[in-house]
C-alpha positions in Angstrom: 29.3 7.2 6.4 30.3 3.9 4.7 34.0 4.9 5.0 33.6 5.6 8.7 32.0 2.2 9.2 34.8 0.5 7.4 37.4 2.4 9.4 35.7 1.5 12.6 35.6 -2.2 11.7 39.3 -2.1 10.8 40.2 -0.4 14.1 38.2 -3.0 16.0 39.9 -5.8 14.1 43.4 -4.4 15.0 42.4 -4.1 18.7 41.1 -7.6 18.8 44.3 -8.8 17.1 46.5 -7.2 19.7 47.6 -4.4 17.4 49.0 -6.9 14.9 50.9 -8.9 17.6 50.7 -12.7 17.1 51.7 -15.3 19.7 50.9 -19.0 19.5 52.4 -19.8 22.9 53.6 -21.2 25.1 56.9 -21.1 23.2 59.4 -23.7 24.4 62.8 -22.3 23.4 64.7 -25.5 23.3 62.8 -26.8 20.3 64.1 -24.1 18.1 67.6 -23.1 16.9 69.6 -20.6 18.8 70.4 -17.1 17.4 73.3 -18.5 15.4 71.0 -21.0 13.6 72.6 -24.0 15.3 70.8 -26.4 17.6 71.5 -25.6 21.3 73.3 -28.1 23.5 70.6 -29.9 25.4 70.0 -33.0 27.5 67.2 -34.5 29.5 68.1 -34.3 33.2 66.3 -35.7 36.2 66.7 -34.0 39.5 64.7 -35.3 42.5 62.7 -37.5 40.1 61.7 -34.5 37.9 63.0 -35.1 34.4 63.1 -32.1 32.1 64.7 -31.1 28.8 67.5 -28.7 29.7 70.0 -26.3 28.1 73.5 -27.4 29.2 75.6 -24.6 27.6 75.1 -20.9 27.1 72.9 -19.9 24.2 70.9 -17.0 22.8 67.4 -17.4 21.4 65.3 -15.0 19.3 61.9 -15.1 20.9 58.5 -13.7 19.8 56.8 -12.1 22.8 53.1 -11.7 23.6 51.6 -8.5 25.1 52.2 -9.9 28.7 55.1 -12.3 28.5 56.3 -14.6 31.3 59.5 -16.6 31.0 59.8 -19.7 33.2 62.8 -22.0 33.5 64.5 -24.1 36.1 68.1 -24.0 37.3 69.9 -27.1 38.4 73.2 -29.1 38.7 73.6 -32.8 38.0 76.7 -34.5 39.6 77.7 -38.1 39.0 81.3 -37.9 40.4 82.7 -39.0 43.7 82.0 -37.0 46.9 80.5 -33.5 47.0 80.0 -31.6 43.8 82.6 -28.8 43.5 82.3 -25.2 42.4 79.3 -22.9 41.8 76.7 -22.4 39.0 76.5 -18.7 38.0 73.6 -17.9 35.8 72.6 -14.7 34.0 69.8 -13.9 31.7 69.9 -10.9 29.3 67.1 -9.5 27.1 68.2 -7.4 24.2 71.5 -6.9 25.9 70.0 -5.9 29.3 70.6 -8.0 32.4 67.2 -9.3 33.6 68.2 -11.8 36.2 71.2 -13.3 37.9 71.3 -16.4 40.2 74.0 -18.4 42.0 73.5 -22.1 42.8 75.5 -24.2 45.2 75.7 -27.7 43.8 76.2 -29.1 47.3 72.9 -27.8 48.5 70.9 -28.1 45.2 68.9 -31.3 45.1 66.1 -30.3 42.8 65.2 -27.8 40.1 65.1 -24.2 41.3 62.3 -22.7 39.3 62.3 -19.1 38.1 59.4 -17.0 36.8 60.3 -13.7 35.1 58.0 -11.2 33.5 59.4 -9.8 30.2 57.3 -6.7 29.7 59.1 -3.8 28.0 61.1 -5.8 25.5 58.8 -5.3 22.6 57.3 -7.9 20.3 60.5 -9.9 20.1 63.7 -10.2 22.1 67.1 -11.8 22.0 67.2 -13.9 25.2 70.7 -14.8 26.3 71.1 -17.7 28.7 74.6 -17.6 30.2 75.7 -20.7 32.2 79.0 -20.4 34.0 80.9 -22.8 36.3 83.1 -20.9 38.8 85.0 -21.1 42.0 83.6 -19.5 45.2 84.9 -16.1 44.2 83.1 -16.1 40.8 86.2 -16.9 38.7 85.5 -19.3 35.7 87.1 -22.7 36.2 87.0 -25.9 34.1 83.9 -27.9 34.4 84.9 -31.3 35.8 83.7 -34.6 34.2 80.4 -35.8 35.7 79.1 -32.3 36.4 76.4 -30.6 34.3 75.0 -27.1 34.8 71.6 -26.6 33.3 68.7 -24.3 32.6 65.6 -26.5 32.2 62.8 -26.0 29.7 62.9 -22.2 29.2 59.4 -21.3 28.0 57.8 -18.0 27.1 54.1 -17.9 28.2 51.3 -15.5 27.5 49.8 -14.3 30.8 46.6 -13.4 28.9 46.3 -17.1 28.1 46.3 -18.3 31.6 42.9 -19.8 32.4 42.0 -20.4 28.7 42.9 -24.1 29.2 41.4 -26.3 31.9 43.2 -26.7 35.1 42.6 -29.1 38.0 44.0 -28.7 41.5 43.4 -31.6 43.9 44.4 -30.9 47.5 44.7 -33.5 50.2 45.3 -32.2 53.7 46.6 -35.2 55.7 44.9 -36.1 59.0 42.2 -33.4 58.8 39.1 -34.2 60.8 35.8 -33.1 59.4 34.6 -31.6 62.7 37.6 -29.3 63.0 36.6 -27.5 59.7 34.6 -24.3 60.0 32.3 -25.2 57.1 31.1 -28.1 59.2 30.3 -26.0 62.2 33.7 -25.8 64.1 33.7 -22.5 65.9 37.5 -21.8 65.9 39.2 -20.0 62.9 41.0 -23.1 61.6 39.9 -23.1 57.9 38.8 -19.7 56.6 40.0 -20.5 53.0 38.4 -23.9 52.9 35.2 -22.4 54.3 35.1 -19.7 51.6 35.8 -22.4 49.0 32.8 -24.4 50.3 30.5 -21.5 50.0 31.3 -21.2 46.3 31.1 -24.9 45.4 29.8 -28.3 46.5 30.2 -29.0 50.2 29.8 -32.7 51.0 28.1 -32.9 54.3 28.8 -36.6 54.8 32.1 -37.6 53.2 34.1 -40.6 54.4 37.5 -42.1 53.6 38.2 -45.6 52.3 40.7 -46.2 55.2 42.1 -44.7 58.4 45.7 -44.2 57.2 47.6 -42.5 54.4 48.7 -45.1 51.9 45.5 -46.9 51.1 43.4 -43.8 51.3 45.5 -41.8 48.8 45.7 -44.7 46.4 41.9 -44.9 46.5 41.7 -41.2 45.9 43.9 -41.4 42.8 42.5 -44.6 41.4 38.8 -44.6 42.4 38.9 -48.2 43.6 38.8 -49.9 47.0 42.0 -50.4 48.9 42.4 -54.1 48.3 41.9 -53.6 44.5 44.9 -51.2 44.2 47.1 -53.3 46.4 48.5 -50.7 48.8 47.0 -52.0 52.0 50.1 -52.3 54.2 53.5 -50.7 54.5 55.1 -53.8 52.8 53.2 -53.4 49.5 52.6 -50.6 47.1 50.4 -49.8 44.1 50.0 -52.7 41.7 49.8 -50.2 38.7 47.2 -52.4 37.1 44.2 -50.1 37.4 44.0 -46.6 35.7 45.0 -43.5 37.7 43.5 -40.0 37.6 46.8 -38.6 36.6 47.2 -41.2 33.8 43.8 -40.5 32.4 44.4 -36.8 32.4 47.9 -37.2 31.0 46.5 -39.2 28.1 44.1 -36.4 27.4 47.0 -33.9 27.1 47.2 -32.5 30.6 50.5 -31.7 32.3 50.4 -33.7 35.5 52.5 -33.0 38.6 52.4 -33.9 42.2 53.9 -32.3 45.3 53.8 -34.6 48.3 55.1 -34.7 51.9 55.1 -38.3 53.1 56.8 -41.5 52.0 53.5 -43.2 51.6 52.6 -40.6 48.9 55.7 -41.1 46.9 57.2 -43.1 44.0 58.4 -45.6 46.7 54.8 -46.9 46.9 53.9 -46.3 43.3 52.0 -43.0 43.6 54.0 -41.4 40.8 52.0 -43.5 38.3 50.6 -41.2 35.6 52.4 -38.1 36.7 55.0 -36.3 34.6 56.8 -35.9 37.9 56.2 -36.3 41.6 58.1 -34.0 43.9 58.3 -35.7 47.3 60.0 -34.4 50.4 59.3 -36.0 53.8 57.5 -33.8 56.4 57.8 -30.5 54.5 55.5 -27.7 55.6 52.4 -26.7 53.7 54.0 -23.4 52.9 56.8 -25.2 51.0 54.2 -27.2 49.1 52.4 -24.0 48.2 55.6 -22.4 47.0 56.3 -25.4 44.7 52.7 -25.2 43.5 53.0 -21.5 42.6 56.0 -22.2 40.4 54.1 -25.1 38.7 51.1 -22.9 38.0 53.4 -20.5 36.3 54.9 -23.3 34.2 51.5 -24.8 33.2 48.9 -22.1 33.5 48.4 -21.5 29.8 47.9 -25.2 29.0 45.8 -28.0 30.5 47.3 -29.0 33.9 46.6 -31.3 36.9 48.3 -30.5 40.2 48.0 -32.9 43.1 49.1 -31.3 46.4 49.6 -33.3 49.6 49.9 -31.1 52.8 51.1 -32.9 55.8 50.8 -30.2 58.6 47.9 -31.6 60.7 49.7 -35.0 61.0 51.6 -35.5 64.2 54.0 -34.1 65.4 51.8 -31.1 66.3 54.0 -28.1 66.1 52.3 -25.2 64.2 54.3 -22.2 62.9 54.3 -19.0 64.9 51.4 -17.1 63.2 49.0 -20.1 63.6 50.3 -20.8 67.1 49.6 -17.2 68.2 46.1 -17.4 66.8 44.9 -20.8 68.1 47.2 -22.1 70.9 46.0 -20.8 74.3 48.2 -20.4 77.3 49.2 -23.7 78.9 51.2 -24.5 82.0 51.4 -28.3 81.6 54.2 -30.6 80.3 52.5 -32.3 77.4 54.0 -31.6 73.9 52.8 -32.3 70.4 55.7 -34.8 69.8 54.4 -38.2 69.1 57.0 -39.8 71.3 55.6 -37.8 74.2 51.8 -37.7 74.0 51.4 -41.2 72.6 53.0 -42.7 75.7 51.0 -40.7 78.2 48.4 -42.7 80.1 45.0 -41.2 79.3 43.9 -41.6 82.9 46.7 -39.3 84.1 45.9 -36.5 81.7 43.9 -33.5 82.9 41.5 -31.7 80.6 44.0 -28.9 80.0 46.5 -31.4 78.6 44.1 -32.7 76.0 42.9 -29.2 75.2 46.5 -28.2 74.5 47.0 -31.0 72.1 43.8 -30.0 70.3 45.0 -26.4 70.1 48.3 -27.5 68.6 46.4 -29.7 66.1 44.1 -26.7 65.2 47.2 -24.6 64.6 48.6 -27.1 62.2 45.2 -27.1 60.4 45.3 -23.4 60.1 48.9 -23.5 58.6 47.6 -26.0 56.0 44.6 -23.8 55.2 46.9 -20.8 54.8 49.0 -22.8 52.3 45.8 -23.6 50.3 45.0 -20.0 50.3 48.4 -19.0 48.9 47.8 -21.4 46.0 44.3 -20.1 45.4 45.5 -16.5 45.5 48.2 -17.2 42.9 45.7 -18.9 40.6 43.6 -15.8 40.8 46.5 -13.4 40.4 47.6 -15.2 37.2 44.0 -15.5 35.9 44.4 -19.3 35.9 41.3 -19.7 38.1 39.0 -18.9 35.2 38.7 -22.5 34.2 40.2 -24.4 37.1 38.5 -27.1 39.2 39.6 -27.2 42.9 38.9 -30.3 45.0 40.0 -30.2 48.6 39.7 -33.2 51.0 41.7 -35.4 53.4 42.8 -39.0 53.6 41.5 -39.5 57.2 40.9 -37.9 60.5 42.6 -38.2 63.9 41.8 -39.7 67.3 42.0 -37.8 70.6 41.0 -40.5 73.0 37.3 -40.7 71.8 37.7 -44.5 72.0 40.8 -44.6 74.2 43.4 -44.2 71.5 45.6 -41.5 70.0 46.5 -41.0 66.3 44.7 -42.9 63.5 45.2 -46.0 61.4 44.3 -48.6 64.1 40.5 -48.1 64.2 37.6 -47.2 61.9 35.5 -45.0 64.1 33.8 -41.8 62.9 36.6 -39.5 64.1 39.0 -41.2 61.7 36.9 -42.0 58.6 34.8 -38.8 58.3 36.6 -36.2 56.2 35.9 -32.8 54.6 35.3 -32.7 50.8 34.7 -29.6 48.8 34.5 -29.2 45.0 34.6 -25.8 43.4 35.0 -24.6 39.8 33.4 -23.2 36.7 30.2 -25.0 35.8 29.9 -26.4 39.3 26.7 -25.4 41.0 27.2 -24.3 44.6 25.2 -26.5 47.1 25.4 -28.6 50.2 25.4 -32.2 49.3 23.5 -34.2 52.1 24.1 -37.7 50.7 26.9 -40.0 51.8 29.9 -39.7 49.5 33.4 -41.2 49.5 37.0 -40.6 48.3 36.0 -43.0 45.6 33.8 -40.2 44.1 36.7 -37.8 43.5 38.2 -39.4 40.4 34.7 -39.7 38.6 34.0 -36.1 39.5 37.2 -34.8 38.0 36.9 -36.7 34.8 33.3 -35.7 34.5 34.1 -32.0 34.9 37.0 -32.4 32.3 34.6 -34.0 29.8 36.5 -37.3 29.8 35.7 -40.9 30.3 37.3 -43.4 32.7 38.7 -46.5 30.9 36.7 -48.9 33.1 33.6 -48.9 35.4 34.2 -47.3 38.9 32.3 -47.9 42.1 32.1 -44.1 42.8 30.0 -41.4 41.0 30.5 -37.8 39.9 29.6 -35.2 42.6 28.5 -32.8 39.9 25.1 -34.5 40.4 23.2 -35.4 43.6 24.7 -38.4 45.5 21.5 -40.1 46.5 21.4 -43.2 48.7 24.7 -45.1 48.8 26.7 -47.3 51.2 30.3 -46.6 52.0 33.0 -49.2 52.5 36.6 -49.0 53.9 39.3 -51.0 55.7 42.6 -50.9 57.6 45.3 -53.5 58.1 47.3 -51.2 60.3 45.9 -52.5 63.6 47.5 -53.2 66.9 47.0 -57.0 66.6 47.3 -57.2 62.8 43.7 -58.2 62.5 42.1 -56.5 59.4 39.1 -54.2 60.2 36.4 -53.4 57.7 33.5 -51.0 57.8 30.2 -50.6 55.9 28.2 -47.5 56.6 24.7 -46.6 55.6 25.2 -42.8 56.0 25.0 -40.0 58.5 22.3 -40.8 61.1 21.9 -44.3 59.8 23.6 -47.7 60.6 27.3 -48.7 60.6 29.1 -52.0 61.1 32.8 -52.6 61.9 33.9 -56.2 61.3 37.3 -57.4 62.6 38.7 -60.5 60.9 41.4 -62.9 62.1 44.8 -62.1 60.8 44.5 -64.4 57.8 41.0 -63.1 57.0 39.5 -66.6 57.3 37.0 -65.8 60.1 35.3 -63.1 62.0 36.9 -62.1 65.3 34.6 -59.3 66.3 31.5 -57.4 65.2 30.4 -53.9 66.1 27.1 -52.4 65.2 26.1 -48.8 65.6 22.9 -46.7 65.2 24.5 -43.4 64.2 21.3 -41.5 64.8 20.9 -42.5 68.4 24.6 -43.1 69.1 26.8 -40.9 66.8 29.8 -41.3 69.1 29.7 -45.1 68.7 29.7 -45.8 72.4 27.5 -48.9 72.5 27.2 -51.7 70.0 23.5 -52.5 69.0 23.2 -55.3 66.5 20.2 -55.3 64.2 17.8 -58.2 63.8 19.7 -61.4 62.9 18.8 -61.6 59.2 19.7 -58.0 58.7 23.0 -58.4 60.6 24.0 -61.5 58.6 23.3 -59.8 55.3 25.3 -56.7 56.1 28.2 -58.7 57.6 28.4 -60.9 54.6 28.2 -57.9 52.2 31.1 -56.3 54.1 33.3 -59.3 53.9 32.4 -60.1 50.4 33.4 -56.6 49.2 36.7 -56.9 51.0 37.5 -60.3 49.5 36.6 -59.3 46.0 38.8 -56.2 46.2 41.7 -58.2 47.7 41.4 -60.8 44.9 41.8 -58.0 42.3 44.9 -56.6 44.0 46.6 -59.8 45.0 49.7 -59.1 42.9 50.7 -55.9 44.7 54.5 -55.5 44.6 56.6 -55.7 47.7 58.2 -52.5 48.9 61.8 -52.7 50.1 62.5 -49.7 52.4 66.0 -48.3 52.9 67.2 -48.2 56.5 66.8 -44.4 56.5 63.2 -44.7 55.3 62.3 -47.4 57.9 63.9 -45.3 60.6 61.8 -42.3 59.6 58.6 -44.3 59.7 59.7 -45.7 63.1 60.1 -42.2 64.5 56.6 -41.4 63.3 55.1 -44.5 65.0 54.4 -46.6 61.9 57.1 -49.2 62.7 57.8 -50.8 66.0 61.2 -50.5 67.7 
């Protein structure tokens, strides 16, 4: 009997040890010698702002493999010569002599790393992995590699798929221009956001979340720094992040997280300093949410078995409103009019000359774009689950601001601070997060404290926000915009849903009050009539609003100027951010 017990213990030990297989992954191949015992030829290459260690000549590596191995690497071409890069990159990967993958890359079209994820099951506990990099003509014939051209396989790494989800992951999603009241979880009846709705049922749904601004740059910088817009410096299109306050990416990077961002607007790029703290920020203007999701999927494969932070910026609901075919078929009803979702068209239409069907068509197009963004979020969540990386991953989904559809006589956003542009969705879901509906007023300033709280970290300095892992309680919310028609700064202070709100407009130099608006959100949630409180209450709230604005501006007074290229300025002009 004793022998049987000993034998059973030994069998159990072998099973738990993976039948003797040991893997301490992820295994980065470039840090080891190649199969010949020599150091491989490597270099650090930066493509589209993404710097990676890379293999720049063919090599073979002896690699230990886990039970469920996944190999990730990037392919790219760097060209520093004159004109267009010549030739073609031909890549082949062999495992134990068997061809596993082949890829061809056109240097004239390749502007960034092309990521590859390749399962390696069936190769045993170890394999000779041969990376063959060739430079050829269009017909595949080898030709000499010209000076100034480098072909590369970036950071080849063997991962253990069984290890995905053992380390903490954080995915922060910002869906640009997403109104709270067009999200199903907040009562919208149309099927715009089934994936966000499902996420909200499993996590914290913030009933009353507001932004810190009504346009992209200041709101996103507040999201990533946890401070008021004036404090971080990015308050107008001429100035960017002052890089003097800590960032969420920086705090997580310091704690050992891989940090990467995928963004879709110039305001959310390195041009304005939003790359601070990220290992790399992958920006491409106006890309679809489906493209952001595809990049996120490759990043999850690269980082899934080590701590990671992904920030994803989806631009779809922002004008122009032109949803892809599946979302259009689902949400855009038949329409016989002439209004289109192009900003140059609808923004110049006189509201008095529009019929209800015109406005409804624009709203349908907007809803279709929301659905496209929601589908992209779903693709990322599905891949997290498929890889097992969702086991210990926090997901935060929100927006930078809403959108106006003539509620106060205007289109778009940025110019005002009414409810339709400052109220946003905010959902937090992850392990050790208790599902609930949070009734208290919260803000974008609460996202950074929430993430570091969940990660078990501490922020280097006090923040105005608080972690959403606990009840919000009674708090005021503050925000601002400089992006107004007459260049007069607007500020808001808000007591919460169903309470009071003030909007203060200052003279352009901030020296005096030009206008005050006061709203009772319980009696007048649409902010149609200003109703000032008693004088002493009014004076106290006005003074508190202006004081907070001035204190923040004093802290961010050294924000660096941003010099846009003619191409960047023209793109912003086409989107309505810059005058003709």
